[in-house]
SEFIPA-381833 format. One line per 2 residues: their letters; for each residue x, y, z of N, C-alpha, C, O, CB. Coordinates in nm, 4 decimals. Each point is the difference from the previous one (the first is absolute). Glycine has a CB too. Layout:
BEGIN
A> X,Y,Z,X,Y,Z,X,Y,Z,X,Y,Z,X,Y,Z ~ ...
***
This chain:
BEGIN
XX> 7.7850,-14.2877,3.0851,0.1321,-0.0006,0.1182,-0.0728,0.0275,0.1302,-0.0937,0.0743,0.0292,0.3003,0.0335,-0.1835 ~ -0.1217,-0.2045,0.2317,-0.0403,0.0393,0.1302,0.0464,0.1511,0.0825,0.0877,0.0739,-0.0445,-0.0864,-0.3390,0.0375
XX> -0.0736,0.2909,0.1258,0.1169,0.1098,0.0266,0.1155,-0.0123,0.0747,0.0894,0.0833,0.0153,-0.2507,0.0310,-0.0330 ~ 0.1484,-0.2575,0.0757,0.1557,-0.0514,0.0300,0.0932,-0.0101,-0.0773,0.1194,-0.0044,0.0299,-0.1995,-0.0956,0.0873
XX> 0.0274,0.0952,-0.2333,0.1252,-0.0185,-0.1551,0.0472,0.1598,-0.0202,0.0847,0.0340,-0.0826,-0.2329,-0.2626,-0.0961 ~ 0.0756,0.3239,0.2726,0.0297,0.1114,-0.0559,0.1087,0.0466,0.0342,0.0156,-0.0329,0.1176,-0.2037,0.0657,-0.1397
XX> 0.3309,0.0647,-0.0363,0.1108,0.0250,0.0554,-0.0479,0.2039,-0.0201,-0.0541,0.0577,-0.0943,0.2596,-0.3551,0.0182 ~ -0.1629,0.3424,0.1883,-0.0250,0.1194,0.0533,0.1406,0.0322,0.0337,0.0459,-0.0385,0.1075,-0.2901,0.0081,-0.0267
XX> 0.3215,0.1035,-0.1711,0.1198,0.0514,0.0472,0.0138,0.1493,0.0018,-0.0343,0.0840,-0.0832,0.1217,-0.2874,0.0071 ~ -0.0047,0.2189,0.2387,-0.0179,0.1439,0.0339,0.1552,0.0491,0.0042,0.0845,-0.0439,0.0780,-0.3276,0.0189,0.0701
XX> 0.2596,0.1035,-0.2261,0.1705,0.0970,0.0179,-0.0226,0.1087,0.0442,-0.0949,0.0779,-0.0090,0.2129,-0.1440,-0.1699 ~ 0.0196,0.0675,0.2509,0.0074,0.1612,-0.0065,0.1462,0.0166,0.0714,0.0360,-0.1157,0.0216,-0.3247,0.1902,0.0014
XX> 0.3594,-0.0121,0.0097,0.1178,0.0605,0.0403,0.0020,0.0637,0.1224,-0.0929,-0.0161,0.0792,0.1286,0.0360,-0.2879 ~ 0.0794,0.0655,0.2392,0.0326,0.0964,0.1152,-0.0744,-0.0657,0.1219,-0.0309,-0.1188,-0.0101,0.0515,0.3480,-0.1415
XX> -0.0428,-0.1793,0.2338,-0.0547,-0.0694,0.1196,-0.1368,-0.1168,-0.0053,-0.0341,-0.0555,0.1044,0.1304,0.2928,-0.0102 ~ -0.1437,-0.2564,-0.1814,-0.0879,-0.0789,-0.0593,-0.1659,0.0028,0.0840,-0.0838,-0.0900,0.0060,0.3271,-0.0595,-0.0913
XX> -0.2470,0.3024,0.1479,-0.0979,0.0755,0.0535,-0.1552,-0.0295,-0.1293,-0.1093,-0.0495,0.0278,0.3405,0.2600,0.1165 ~ -0.1843,-0.1603,-0.2757,-0.1327,-0.0371,-0.1149,-0.0374,-0.1955,0.0383,-0.0943,-0.0480,0.0628,0.2156,0.2734,-0.3300
XX> -0.0394,-0.2741,0.2196,-0.0315,-0.1026,-0.0272,0.0033,-0.1129,0.1438,0.0097,-0.1226,-0.0063,0.0712,0.2123,-0.2534 ~ -0.0921,-0.0064,0.3829,-0.0612,-0.0725,0.1106,-0.1041,0.0306,-0.0132,-0.0816,-0.0919,-0.0058,0.2213,0.0754,0.1437
XX> -0.1852,0.1431,-0.1481,-0.1780,0.0548,-0.0227,-0.0581,-0.1407,-0.0476,-0.0577,-0.0949,0.0530,0.0801,0.3844,-0.1570 ~ 0.0281,-0.2497,-0.0396,-0.0621,-0.0867,-0.1085,-0.0226,-0.1749,0.0421,-0.1059,-0.0628,0.0002,0.2374,0.2535,-0.1785
XX> 0.0027,-0.2378,0.2111,-0.0447,-0.1278,0.0678,-0.1141,-0.0234,0.0869,-0.0921,-0.0803,-0.0151,0.2981,0.0663,-0.0016 ~ -0.1793,0.1179,0.1336,-0.1054,-0.0383,0.1264,-0.1248,0.0076,-0.0929,-0.0601,-0.1071,-0.0086,0.1775,0.2227,0.2560
XX> -0.1772,0.0038,-0.3294,-0.0839,-0.0111,-0.0634,-0.0876,-0.0689,-0.1209,-0.1138,0.0317,-0.0347,0.2187,0.0950,0.1569 ~ -0.0015,-0.2535,-0.1896,-0.0002,-0.1027,-0.0613,-0.0268,-0.0949,0.0859,-0.1129,-0.0433,-0.0230,0.2393,0.1216,-0.1282
XX> -0.0782,-0.1292,0.2359,-0.0013,-0.1005,0.1228,-0.1421,0.0477,0.0832,-0.0572,-0.0915,0.0592,0.3583,0.0621,-0.0341 ~ -0.3517,0.1421,-0.0177,-0.1665,0.0238,0.0708,-0.0707,-0.0077,-0.1020,-0.0894,-0.0668,0.0521,0.1147,0.2203,0.1280
XX> -0.0620,-0.1388,-0.2925,-0.0390,0.0164,-0.1215,0.0010,-0.1144,-0.0743,-0.1156,-0.0018,-0.0424,0.1800,0.2050,0.0620 ~ -0.0080,-0.3032,-0.0649,0.0023,-0.0942,-0.0790,0.1503,-0.0866,0.1047,0.1187,0.0143,-0.0292,-0.2516,0.1362,-0.2583
XX> 0.0736,-0.2453,0.4205,0.0749,-0.0578,0.0632,0.0359,-0.1252,-0.0775,0.0837,-0.0687,0.0585,-0.1688,0.1816,0.1394 ~ 0.0338,-0.1717,-0.3419,0.0125,-0.1384,-0.0206,0.1235,0.0468,-0.1435,0.0517,-0.0926,-0.0625,-0.3562,-0.0538,0.1688
XX> 0.3259,0.2385,-0.1294,0.0683,0.0112,-0.0875,0.1871,0.0157,-0.0018,0.0589,0.1017,0.0366,-0.3163,-0.0248,-0.0773 ~ 0.3068,-0.1693,0.0031,0.1451,0.0201,0.0243,0.0546,0.1296,-0.0172,-0.0388,0.0548,-0.1032,0.0575,-0.2654,0.0403
XX> 0.0836,0.2961,0.1546,0.0488,0.0871,-0.0220,0.1509,0.0238,0.0338,0.0481,0.0000,0.1133,-0.2733,0.0419,-0.1081 ~ 0.2746,-0.0267,-0.0928,0.1580,-0.0025,-0.0382,0.0586,0.1328,0.0466,-0.0194,0.0888,-0.0830,-0.0101,-0.2389,-0.1336
XX> 0.0811,0.1806,0.3015,0.1220,0.1389,0.0086,0.1243,-0.0097,-0.0544,0.0965,-0.0676,0.0358,-0.1751,0.1167,0.1605 ~ 0.0624,0.0400,-0.3036,0.1262,0.0044,-0.0851,0.0866,0.1708,0.0497,-0.0348,0.1060,-0.0520,-0.1129,-0.2872,-0.1965
XX> 0.2178,0.1752,0.3152,0.1076,0.1235,0.0159,0.1174,0.0290,0.0065,0.0841,-0.0572,0.0693,-0.2059,0.0760,-0.0040 ~ 0.1434,0.1003,-0.1584,0.1375,0.0523,-0.0136,0.1180,-0.0039,0.0946,0.1161,0.0263,-0.0313,-0.2482,0.0945,-0.0831
XX> 0.0850,-0.1596,0.2435,0.1137,-0.0235,0.0223,-0.0471,-0.0509,0.1607,-0.1230,0.0057,0.0006,0.2755,0.1718,-0.1953 ~ -0.1165,-0.2117,0.2933,-0.0151,-0.1052,0.0931,-0.0862,0.0331,0.1073,-0.0649,-0.0774,0.0703,0.2728,0.0038,-0.1269
XX> -0.2000,0.2242,0.0627,-0.0879,0.0534,0.1035,-0.1239,0.0269,-0.0529,-0.0888,-0.0155,0.0839,0.2624,0.1063,0.0316 ~ -0.2128,-0.0555,-0.2254,-0.1522,-0.0202,-0.0215,-0.0480,-0.1505,-0.0687,-0.1214,-0.0084,-0.0183,0.1196,0.2838,-0.0158
XX> 0.0574,-0.3566,0.0070,-0.0112,-0.1347,0.0269,-0.0344,-0.0426,0.1513,-0.0960,-0.0768,-0.0057,0.2547,0.0616,-0.1878 ~ -0.1383,0.0250,0.2599,0.0151,-0.0213,0.1574,-0.1260,0.0444,0.0319,-0.0946,-0.0746,0.0252,0.3421,0.1125,0.0268
XX> -0.2512,0.1004,-0.0528,-0.1527,0.0445,0.0174,-0.1258,-0.0140,-0.0616,-0.1061,0.0118,0.0614,0.2277,0.1026,-0.0018 ~ -0.1141,-0.1338,-0.1534,-0.1033,-0.1213,-0.1157,-0.0257,-0.1077,0.0796,-0.1099,-0.0021,0.0553,0.2195,0.0339,-0.2902
XX> -0.0375,-0.1170,0.2524,0.0413,-0.1301,0.0656,-0.0669,0.0558,0.1675,-0.1083,-0.0435,0.0392,0.3833,-0.0505,-0.2227 ~ -0.2313,0.1463,0.2278,-0.0801,0.0556,0.1651,-0.1704,0.0224,-0.0545,-0.0955,-0.0047,0.0775,0.3518,0.1913,0.0555
XX> -0.2634,-0.1708,-0.2291,-0.1746,0.0838,-0.0182,-0.0835,-0.1331,0.0011,-0.1200,0.0031,0.0274,0.1631,0.2394,-0.2156 ~ 0.0317,-0.3761,0.1537,-0.0936,-0.0980,-0.0292,0.0205,-0.0647,-0.1307,-0.0693,-0.0982,-0.0266,-0.0791,0.2170,0.1645
XX> 0.2679,-0.0594,-0.2547,0.0020,-0.0967,-0.1064,0.0424,-0.1322,-0.0038,0.0669,-0.0354,0.0971,-0.0511,0.2104,-0.1740 ~ -0.0327,-0.2400,0.0086,0.0002,-0.1399,0.0260,0.1664,-0.0414,-0.0688,0.0360,-0.1159,0.0202,-0.3547,0.0750,-0.0351
XX> 0.3734,0.0929,-0.0292,0.1172,-0.0180,-0.0569,0.0701,0.1186,-0.0551,-0.0754,0.0901,-0.0368,-0.0111,-0.2975,0.0011 ~ 0.2202,0.2287,0.0210,0.0655,0.1193,-0.0823,0.1144,-0.0210,-0.0583,0.0306,-0.1190,-0.0083,-0.1190,0.2518,0.1389
XX> 0.1805,-0.0384,-0.1845,0.1210,-0.0047,-0.0585,0.0015,0.1299,-0.0211,-0.0935,0.0780,-0.0181,0.1152,-0.2951,-0.0741 ~ 0.1335,0.2400,0.0973,0.0754,0.1361,-0.0254,0.0755,0.0162,-0.0886,0.0918,-0.0801,-0.0173,-0.0974,0.1046,0.1921
XX> -0.0061,0.0462,-0.2275,0.1385,0.1169,-0.1133,-0.0572,-0.0528,-0.1546,-0.1063,-0.0525,-0.0332,0.4134,0.0378,0.2107 ~ -0.1997,0.0494,-0.2455,-0.0635,0.0304,-0.1536,-0.0534,-0.1244,-0.0594,-0.1133,-0.0089,-0.0473,0.2813,0.1919,-0.0040
XX> -0.0667,-0.2944,0.0566,-0.0206,-0.1470,-0.0665,-0.1290,-0.0448,0.0619,-0.0849,-0.0624,-0.0637,0.3424,-0.0096,0.0357 ~ -0.2708,0.1086,0.1645,-0.1295,-0.0607,0.0371,-0.1348,0.0659,-0.0355,-0.0989,-0.0700,-0.0217,0.2347,-0.0102,0.1949
XX> -0.1400,0.2128,-0.1791,-0.0864,0.0920,-0.0973,-0.0757,-0.0444,-0.1201,-0.1188,-0.0045,-0.0317,0.2760,0.1427,0.0984 ~ -0.0077,-0.1791,-0.1386,-0.0590,-0.0347,-0.1301,-0.0473,-0.1283,-0.0418,-0.0821,-0.0040,-0.0916,0.2103,0.1606,0.0475
XX> -0.0923,-0.2510,0.0925,-0.0265,-0.1353,0.0314,-0.1171,-0.0068,0.0510,-0.0823,-0.0676,-0.0617,0.2866,0.0147,0.0923 ~ -0.2438,0.1168,0.0890,-0.1342,-0.0422,0.0735,-0.1185,0.1011,-0.1016,-0.1099,-0.0531,-0.0158,0.2345,0.0035,0.3223
XX> -0.1061,0.1723,-0.3646,-0.1219,0.0971,-0.0704,-0.0397,-0.1222,-0.1199,-0.1217,-0.0090,-0.0162,0.2316,0.3214,0.0517 ~ -0.0489,-0.3820,-0.0985,-0.0335,-0.0559,-0.0795,-0.0962,-0.1083,0.0407,-0.0956,-0.0330,-0.0701,0.2882,0.1156,-0.0275
XX> -0.1660,-0.1311,0.2023,-0.0897,-0.1282,0.0411,-0.1430,0.0730,0.0763,-0.0921,-0.0737,0.0352,0.3358,-0.1173,0.0157 ~ -0.2517,0.3571,-0.0281,-0.1198,0.0289,0.0593,-0.1163,0.0223,-0.1018,0.0009,-0.0038,-0.1230,0.1350,0.0971,0.3094
XX> -0.2459,-0.0668,-0.0889,-0.1160,-0.0032,-0.0725,-0.0131,0.1337,0.0113,-0.0239,0.0692,-0.0990,-0.0780,-0.2902,0.1309 ~ 0.1151,0.2686,0.0824,-0.0666,0.1784,0.0162,0.1687,0.0571,0.0969,0.0569,-0.0651,0.0876,-0.4500,0.0249,-0.0300
XX> 0.4296,0.1597,-0.1065,0.0881,0.0305,0.0770,-0.0231,0.1352,0.0679,-0.0648,0.0839,-0.0627,0.1990,-0.2297,-0.0717 ~ -0.0965,0.1700,0.2336,-0.0722,0.1692,0.0693,0.1387,0.0472,0.0420,0.0998,-0.0660,0.0291,-0.3769,0.0157,0.1023
XX> 0.2616,0.1527,-0.1349,0.1590,0.0975,0.0553,0.0091,0.1016,-0.0286,-0.0900,0.0316,-0.0778,0.2152,-0.1621,0.0643 ~ -0.0425,0.2269,0.0414,0.0004,0.1428,-0.0357,0.0249,0.0142,-0.1560,0.0634,-0.0869,-0.0598,0.0253,0.1509,0.3004
XX> -0.1268,0.0188,-0.2885,0.0155,0.0419,-0.1542,0.1528,0.0028,-0.0360,0.0364,-0.0568,-0.1029,-0.2567,0.2103,0.1079 ~ 0.3280,-0.0780,0.0907,0.0926,0.0157,-0.0442,0.0959,-0.1137,-0.0235,0.1151,0.0121,-0.0418,-0.1788,0.1841,0.1231
XX> -0.0317,-0.3705,-0.0316,0.0560,-0.1079,-0.0144,0.0266,-0.0271,-0.2146,0.0679,-0.0834,-0.0599,-0.2097,-0.0038,0.3744 ~ 0.0703,0.1779,-0.3567,-0.0082,-0.0229,-0.1253,0.1443,0.0929,-0.0744,0.0500,-0.0204,-0.1106,-0.3548,-0.0267,0.1394
XX> 0.3392,0.1346,0.0585,0.1151,0.0726,-0.0706,0.1438,-0.0506,0.0247,0.0381,-0.0707,0.0933,-0.1840,0.2657,-0.0767 ~ 0.1911,-0.1636,-0.0806,0.1517,-0.0219,-0.0148,0.0733,0.0735,0.1040,-0.0051,0.1198,-0.0280,-0.0149,-0.1472,-0.2151
XX> 0.0882,0.0059,0.3546,0.0599,0.1192,0.1063,-0.1282,0.0248,0.1153,-0.0010,0.0867,0.0873,0.1677,0.0625,-0.3022 ~ -0.2615,-0.2406,0.1906,-0.1039,0.0561,0.0984,0.0197,-0.0380,0.1487,0.0957,-0.0657,0.0411,-0.2556,0.0547,-0.2310
XX> 0.0676,0.0552,0.2597,0.0229,-0.0292,0.1481,0.0988,0.0321,0.0621,0.0481,-0.0701,0.0891,-0.1490,-0.0729,-0.1217 ~ 0.1445,0.2476,-0.0021,0.1354,0.0777,0.0334,0.0973,-0.1082,-0.0729,0.0343,-0.0801,0.0870,-0.0953,0.2145,0.1736
XX> 0.1175,-0.1673,-0.3827,0.0863,-0.0446,-0.0399,-0.0169,-0.1692,0.0317,0.0842,-0.0780,-0.0445,0.0384,0.3253,0.0626 ~ -0.2283,-0.2910,0.0552,0.0253,-0.1455,0.0104,-0.0663,-0.0823,-0.0930,0.0049,-0.1229,0.0053,0.0279,0.1573,0.2122
XX> -0.1147,0.0503,-0.3302,-0.0643,-0.0999,-0.0973,0.1199,0.0194,-0.1430,0.0308,0.1070,-0.0525,-0.3463,-0.0720,0.1549 ~ 0.3592,-0.1544,-0.1347,0.1023,-0.0083,-0.1175,-0.0681,-0.0353,-0.1197,-0.1120,-0.0454,-0.0233,0.2936,-0.0228,0.1653
XX> -0.0696,0.1059,-0.2218,-0.1257,0.0212,-0.1388,-0.0262,-0.1675,-0.0472,-0.0727,-0.0001,-0.0993,0.1831,0.2836,-0.0328 ~ -0.0770,-0.4076,0.1692,-0.0426,-0.0653,-0.0492,-0.1380,-0.0759,0.0563,-0.0910,-0.0633,-0.0535,0.3226,0.0897,-0.0275
XX> -0.1913,0.0224,0.2468,-0.1527,0.0097,0.0488,-0.0909,0.0610,-0.0148,-0.1008,-0.0686,0.0170,0.1724,0.0190,0.0826 ~ -0.1010,0.1948,-0.1350,-0.0737,0.0642,-0.0448,-0.0900,-0.0442,-0.1587,-0.1181,0.0124,-0.0323,0.2857,0.1368,0.1986
XX> -0.0368,-0.2084,-0.2444,-0.0515,-0.0719,-0.1008,-0.1053,-0.1092,0.0368,-0.1224,-0.0013,-0.0128,0.3350,0.0559,-0.0898 ~ -0.1336,-0.1360,0.1473,-0.0586,-0.1417,0.0446,-0.1377,0.0409,0.0561,-0.1020,-0.0433,-0.0536,0.3378,-0.0836,0.1202
XX> -0.2400,0.1903,0.0157,-0.1417,0.0655,0.0616,-0.0905,0.0431,-0.1073,-0.1064,-0.0600,-0.0148,0.2219,0.1519,0.2162 ~ -0.0828,0.0088,-0.2797,-0.0454,0.0502,-0.1289,-0.0846,-0.1036,-0.0444,-0.1216,-0.0036,0.0190,0.3169,0.1399,-0.0758
XX> -0.1108,-0.2421,-0.0184,-0.0468,-0.0414,-0.0719,-0.0581,-0.1702,0.0418,-0.0453,-0.0855,-0.0761,0.1896,0.2884,-0.0617 ~ -0.1232,-0.2083,0.2766,-0.0470,-0.1522,0.0220,-0.1834,0.0195,-0.0195,-0.0611,0.0969,-0.0450,0.3022,-0.1845,0.2554
XX> -0.2777,-0.0026,-0.1742,-0.1278,-0.0737,-0.0695,-0.1244,0.0448,0.1041,-0.1180,-0.0174,-0.0303,0.2636,-0.2215,-0.0828 ~ -0.0989,0.3042,0.2507,-0.0924,0.0375,0.0930,-0.0346,0.0822,0.0095,0.0604,0.0992,-0.0408,-0.0171,-0.1908,0.1157
XX> -0.1950,0.0998,0.0017,-0.0661,0.1244,-0.0107,0.0512,0.0546,0.0914,0.0025,-0.0504,0.1123,-0.1886,0.0048,-0.2011 ~ 0.2559,0.2011,0.0501,0.0632,0.0680,0.0880,-0.0766,0.1298,0.0891,-0.0073,0.1151,-0.0430,0.1925,-0.2044,-0.1224
XX> -0.2294,0.0516,0.2730,-0.0751,0.0816,0.1046,0.1258,0.1225,0.0547,0.0728,-0.0273,0.0955,-0.2606,-0.2158,-0.0070 ~ 0.1961,0.3395,-0.1421,0.1135,0.0997,0.0566,-0.0301,0.0972,0.0772,-0.1092,0.0225,-0.0521,0.2071,-0.0548,-0.1166
XX> -0.0921,0.0956,0.2364,-0.0087,0.1222,0.1571,0.1062,0.0992,-0.0757,0.1126,-0.0390,-0.0307,-0.1364,-0.1379,0.3172 ~ -0.0178,0.2924,-0.3099,0.0633,0.1289,-0.0251,0.0819,0.0199,0.1279,-0.0481,-0.0476,0.1028,-0.1410,0.1492,-0.2600
XX> 0.3082,-0.0366,0.1648,0.0914,0.0438,0.1358,0.0764,0.1411,-0.1000,0.0406,0.0145,-0.1153,0.0307,-0.3206,0.2909 ~ -0.0830,0.3905,-0.0506,0.0455,0.1188,-0.0373,0.1714,-0.0148,0.0135,0.0685,0.0959,-0.0356,-0.3129,0.0351,0.1162
XX> 0.2808,-0.1998,-0.0513,0.1202,-0.0713,0.0043,0.1260,0.0037,-0.1206,0.1139,0.0465,-0.0047,-0.2897,-0.1803,0.1380 ~ 0.0862,0.0573,-0.2268,0.0466,-0.0234,-0.1255,0.0751,0.0648,-0.1407,0.0873,-0.0286,-0.0819,-0.2431,-0.0678,0.1997
XX> 0.0550,0.2071,-0.0843,-0.0043,0.1521,-0.1470,-0.0608,-0.0667,-0.0779,0.0552,-0.0135,-0.1092,0.1620,0.1525,0.0902 ~ -0.3572,-0.2105,0.0393,-0.0607,-0.0397,-0.0614,-0.1544,0.0553,0.0553,-0.0587,-0.0204,0.1063,0.2551,-0.1620,-0.1711
XX> -0.2382,0.2708,-0.0711,-0.1778,0.0253,0.0514,-0.0879,-0.0277,-0.0408,0.0075,0.0320,-0.1187,0.0245,0.0937,0.1692 ~ -0.1540,-0.1842,-0.0250,-0.0889,-0.0501,-0.0571,-0.1415,0.1228,-0.0121,-0.0351,0.0575,0.1030,0.1582,-0.3160,-0.0118
XX> -0.1961,0.2884,-0.2285,-0.0998,0.0701,-0.0128,-0.1036,-0.0627,0.0636,-0.0576,-0.0848,-0.0682,0.1392,0.1766,-0.1159 ~ -0.1103,-0.0792,0.2639,-0.1058,-0.1325,0.0493,-0.0628,0.0926,0.0917,-0.0966,-0.0606,0.0465,0.2306,-0.1958,-0.0543
XX> -0.1269,0.3973,0.0680,-0.0806,0.0883,0.1128,0.1349,0.0057,0.0704,0.1143,-0.0357,-0.0285,-0.4003,-0.0446,0.0562 ~ 0.2277,0.1383,0.0735,0.0912,0.0321,0.1335,0.0697,-0.1000,0.0451,-0.0444,-0.1136,-0.0160,-0.0974,0.2556,0.0886
XX> 0.2463,-0.1245,-0.0172,0.0764,-0.1076,0.1090,-0.0698,-0.0449,0.1562,-0.0431,0.0669,0.0940,0.2635,0.0549,-0.2089 ~ -0.2104,-0.2332,0.0954,-0.1010,-0.0639,0.1133,0.0854,-0.0802,0.0973,0.1093,-0.0430,-0.0367,-0.3150,0.0165,-0.1278
XX> 0.1528,0.0020,0.3052,0.0934,-0.0830,0.0649,0.0330,-0.1411,-0.0223,-0.0758,-0.0581,-0.0777,0.0139,0.2038,0.2097 ~ 0.1786,-0.2287,-0.0706,0.0110,-0.1537,0.0080,-0.1049,-0.0117,-0.0147,-0.0394,0.0176,-0.1153,0.1936,-0.0829,0.2373
XX> -0.2588,0.0290,-0.0133,-0.1028,-0.0563,-0.0144,-0.1572,-0.0138,-0.0853,-0.0852,-0.0878,-0.0128,0.2422,0.1149,0.1794 ~ -0.1378,0.1116,-0.2132,-0.0778,0.0072,-0.1054,0.0345,-0.1036,-0.1319,-0.0860,-0.0718,-0.0510,0.0576,0.3165,0.1488
XX> 0.1882,-0.2377,-0.1487,0.0195,-0.0447,-0.0893,0.0078,-0.1821,0.0307,-0.0211,-0.0894,-0.0820,0.1229,0.3521,0.0026 ~ -0.0692,-0.2739,0.2068,-0.0305,-0.1796,0.0438,-0.1254,-0.0115,-0.0171,-0.0237,-0.0920,-0.0782,0.1788,0.0427,0.2586
XX> -0.2448,0.0999,-0.1436,-0.1830,-0.0302,-0.0530,-0.0316,-0.0029,-0.1289,-0.0772,-0.0829,-0.0482,0.0002,0.1979,0.2191 ~ 0.1423,-0.0129,-0.2434,-0.0289,-0.0108,-0.1426,0.0701,-0.1351,-0.0952,-0.0648,-0.0592,-0.0864,0.0467,0.3355,0.1250
XX> 0.1618,-0.3092,-0.0027,0.0473,-0.1162,-0.0098,-0.0795,-0.1064,0.0332,-0.0029,-0.0887,-0.0852,0.1808,0.1913,0.1115 ~ -0.2432,-0.1199,0.0723,-0.0746,-0.1420,0.0986,-0.1164,0.0481,-0.1329,0.0368,-0.0535,-0.1046,0.0179,0.0233,0.4826
XX> -0.1565,0.0984,-0.3938,-0.0633,-0.0286,-0.1264,0.0182,0.0012,-0.1169,-0.1054,-0.0073,-0.0632,0.0210,0.0458,0.1690 ~ 0.2014,-0.0305,-0.1842,0.0524,-0.0257,-0.0946,0.0485,-0.1737,-0.0191,-0.0001,-0.0820,-0.0918,0.0481,0.3559,0.1132
XX> -0.0029,-0.2706,0.1446,0.0614,-0.1840,-0.0145,-0.1029,-0.0838,0.0245,0.0092,-0.1182,-0.0332,0.2175,0.1429,0.1275 ~ -0.3204,0.0166,-0.0428,-0.1698,-0.0324,0.0196,-0.0562,-0.0390,-0.1709,-0.0844,-0.0863,-0.0244,0.0379,0.3037,0.2708
XX> 0.0999,-0.1515,-0.3266,-0.1182,-0.0012,-0.1262,0.1000,-0.0966,-0.0452,-0.0443,-0.1120,-0.0250,-0.1061,0.3646,-0.0443 ~ 0.3073,-0.2287,0.0495,0.0816,-0.0949,-0.0788,-0.0032,-0.1554,0.0734,0.0325,-0.1016,-0.0615,0.1309,0.3206,-0.0207
XX> -0.2091,-0.2184,0.2262,-0.0002,-0.1987,0.0314,-0.1263,-0.0207,-0.0616,-0.0113,-0.1134,-0.0465,0.1306,0.0557,0.3054 ~ -0.2514,0.1572,-0.2787,-0.1147,-0.0755,-0.0227,0.0178,-0.0167,-0.1711,-0.0419,-0.1068,-0.0446,-0.1237,0.2062,0.2764
XX> 0.2115,-0.0233,-0.3092,0.0446,-0.0314,-0.1480,0.0598,-0.1515,0.0121,-0.0569,-0.0947,-0.0543,0.1230,0.3648,-0.0199 ~ 0.0980,-0.2894,0.1784,0.0682,-0.1041,-0.0300,-0.0896,-0.0989,0.0139,0.0010,-0.0937,-0.0799,0.2015,0.1769,0.1351
XX> -0.2979,-0.0770,0.0537,-0.0761,-0.1401,0.0658,-0.1124,-0.0281,-0.0547,-0.0534,-0.1106,0.0084,0.1278,0.1418,0.1926 ~ -0.1309,0.0878,-0.2755,-0.1243,-0.0046,-0.0802,-0.1111,-0.0069,0.1011,-0.1128,-0.0162,-0.0466,0.2192,-0.1010,-0.1569
X> -0.0914,0.1288,0.3615,-0.1301,-0.0106,0.0619,0.0041,0.1628,0.0458,-0.0945,0.0492,0.0617,0.0758,-0.3422,0.0262
***
């Protein structure tokens, strides 16, 4: 597979701050992949589009349809939980995200009520750097280069 054929979906809700940071980091580290912003609301989608996403879609059906097409999915861990992201993630969205074939690179967030036993809490920039390292590994696997 060529890198230009790879679809990286970035999901976020609320104000889209984490999604914006993820889109910026992906476009900087892997500018040749296609980045699709998937917002649980229009504000989140707009923030990710402004950050450089190639295209975007908003809402439950958009998330459900597009996660099935993605090779890699980036976003907050709360996207896996029904009622996550302060209630913006519906049960069908969480099920679609959890069951899709995409590799999921999810960032911890203290706002979703999910705690990960991976060590002390870190800053968002730390998690973004870690996510970009995992994305690089996945792109290498997908492209065989």
